KEKE-3310 file (N, C-alpha, C; in steps of 0.2 Angstrom, whole numbers, plus 5000, padded with zeros to 4 digits):
npx = (5004:5003:5010:5000:4989:4989:4988:4975:4967:4970:4964:4950:4947:4949:4939:4929:4934:4945:4958:4974:4976:4968:4973:4986:4985:4980:4991:5001:4996:4996:5008:5023:5029:5040:5053:5053:5055:5044:5035:5039:5040:5027:5019:5027:5024:5010:5010:5017:5008:4998:5004:5013:5028:5040:5039:5036:5048:5056:5051:5053:5067:5070:5064:5073:5085:5082:5080:5087:5086:5090:5083:5071:5078:5084:5072:5066:5076:5075:5062:5064:5073:5065:5055:5063:5065:5074:5071)
npy = (4994:5011:5026:5036:5029:5023:5035:5039:5028:5028:5040:5038:5027:5032:5041:5048:5039:5034:5042:5040:5026:5019:5024:5020:5006:5004:5009:5000:4988:4990:4987:4984:4997:4998:5002:5015:5031:5038:5028:5024:5036:5041:5031:5034:5047:5045:5035:5043:5053:5045:5042:5032:5031:5024:5015:5024:5031:5021:5018:5031:5031:5021:5028:5039:5032:5029:5041:5052:5065:5081:5091:5083:5074:5082:5086:5074:5070:5080:5077:5064:5066:5073:5063:5055:5062:5072:5085)
npz = (5000:4996:5002:5001:5001:5014:5022:5018:5022:5036:5039:5036:5044:5057:5059:5071:5081:5094:5090:5091:5094:5084:5072:5073:5073:5060:5052:5056:5051:5037:5031:5020:5020:5028:5026:5024:5032:5036:5039:5052:5059:5059:5068:5079:5083:5086:5096:5105:5108:5114:5126:5127:5129:5128:5118:5108:5107:5103:5090:5084:5084:5075:5063:5063:5060:5046:5039:5027:5026:5032:5039:5043:5051:5061:5067:5071:5080:5090:5095:5100:5110:5119:5122:5129:5140:5140:5136)
capx = (5000:5007:5009:4994:4984:4989:4985:4968:4965:4970:4958:4943:4947:4949:4934:4924:4937:4951:4963:4980:4975:4965:4978:4992:4983:4979:4997:5004:4993:4997:5014:5026:5032:5045:5060:5052:5055:5037:5031:5041:5039:5020:5018:5031:5020:5004:5012:5019:5001:4994:5007:5017:5034:5046:5037:5036:5055:5059:5049:5057:5074:5070:5063:5079:5090:5080:5080:5093:5085:5093:5077:5068:5083:5084:5065:5066:5081:5071:5056:5067:5076:5059:5052:5068:5065:5079:5069)
capy = (5000:5017:5031:5040:5024:5022:5041:5038:5022:5031:5046:5035:5022:5035:5046:5046:5034:5036:5043:5037:5019:5016:5026:5016:4999:5005:5010:4994:4983:4991:4983:4987:5003:4998:5005:5022:5033:5040:5022:5023:5042:5042:5028:5037:5052:5042:5032:5048:5056:5040:5041:5026:5035:5019:5012:5030:5032:5015:5020:5037:5029:5018:5033:5043:5028:5028:5047:5055:5072:5085:5094:5078:5071:5086:5086:5067:5070:5084:5073:5058:5069:5075:5057:5052:5066:5077:5092)
capz = (5000:4995:5008:5001:5003:5021:5025:5017:5027:5043:5040:5035:5050:5063:5060:5077:5086:5098:5085:5091:5094:5078:5067:5074:5070:5052:5049:5057:5047:5030:5028:5014:5021:5034:5024:5024:5038:5038:5042:5059:5062:5061:5074:5085:5085:5088:5102:5110:5110:5118:5132:5127:5127:5127:5111:5104:5106:5098:5083:5082:5083:5068:5058:5063:5056:5039:5035:5025:5026:5037:5043:5047:5056:5067:5070:5075:5086:5096:5097:5103:5117:5123:5124:5133:5146:5139:5133)
cpx = (5004:5006:5002:4988:4983:4986:4977:4964:4965:4964:4951:4942:4946:4944:4929:4927:4942:4957:4970:4980:4973:4970:4984:4991:4983:4986:5001:5002:4994:5002:5017:5030:5038:5051:5059:5052:5048:5034:5033:5039:5031:5018:5021:5026:5013:5005:5013:5012:4997:4998:5012:5024:5040:5045:5038:5044:5058:5057:5052:5064:5075:5069:5070:5085:5088:5080:5087:5092:5087:5087:5073:5072:5083:5077:5064:5070:5078:5066:5059:5070:5070:5056:5056:5069:5071:5077:5063)
cpy = (5006:5021:5034:5035:5023:5029:5041:5033:5025:5036:5042:5030:5026:5040:5044:5041:5038:5036:5039:5029:5016:5018:5021:5009:4999:5005:5003:4988:4984:4988:4986:4993:5004:5001:5012:5025:5036:5034:5022:5030:5043:5038:5031:5042:5050:5039:5037:5051:5051:5039:5035:5028:5030:5017:5018:5031:5027:5017:5026:5035:5026:5023:5037:5039:5028:5035:5049:5063:5076:5088:5089:5075:5075:5086:5079:5067:5074:5080:5067:5061:5071:5069:5054:5056:5071:5084:5091)
cpz = (5000:5001:5007:5003:5011:5024:5024:5021:5034:5044:5040:5042:5056:5064:5066:5081:5090:5093:5085:5090:5087:5072:5067:5071:5063:5049:5050:5053:5039:5027:5022:5015:5026:5032:5023:5030:5041:5041:5050:5062:5064:5067:5080:5087:5088:5095:5107:5113:5115:5125:5132:5124:5125:5120:5106:5102:5102:5091:5080:5081:5076:5063:5057:5059:5048:5035:5033:5024:5032:5042:5047:5052:5062:5071:5075:5081:5092:5099:5102:5110:5121:5126:5129:5140:5146:5136:5129)
residu = (UNK:UNK:UNK:UNK:UNK:UNK:UNK:UNK:UNK:UNK:UNK:UNK:UNK:UNK:UNK:UNK:UNK:UNK:UNK:UNK:UNK:UNK:UNK:UNK:UNK:UNK:UNK:UNK:UNK:UNK:UNK:UNK:UNK:UNK:UNK:UNK:UNK:UNK:UNK:UNK:UNK:UNK:UNK:UNK:UNK:UNK:UNK:UNK:UNK:UNK:UNK:UNK:UNK:UNK:UNK:UNK:UNK:UNK:UNK:UNK:UNK:UNK:UNK:UNK:UNK:UNK:UNK:UNK:UNK:UNK:UNK:UNK:UNK:UNK:UNK:UNK:UNK:UNK:UNK:UNK:UNK:UNK:UNK:UNK:UNK:UNK:UNK)
# end
């Protein structure tokens, strides 16, 4: 499933539901995007919002390892530090 398909599935699945949980499940079940940093960055944010900081930090680390874009890397580093209690 392409990124656009995952986004559309997340939006349609999560209308009227507890967004982070439903969206994370939809992304997790989509498969095929594991080599794209977005696949790990999106669940990292959803897990962070749900208060599951250890799992969020792990997803953020995976995303950080996959991105080659400087701006995204800096953003993910800031998010990771915040999730680990460092800012």
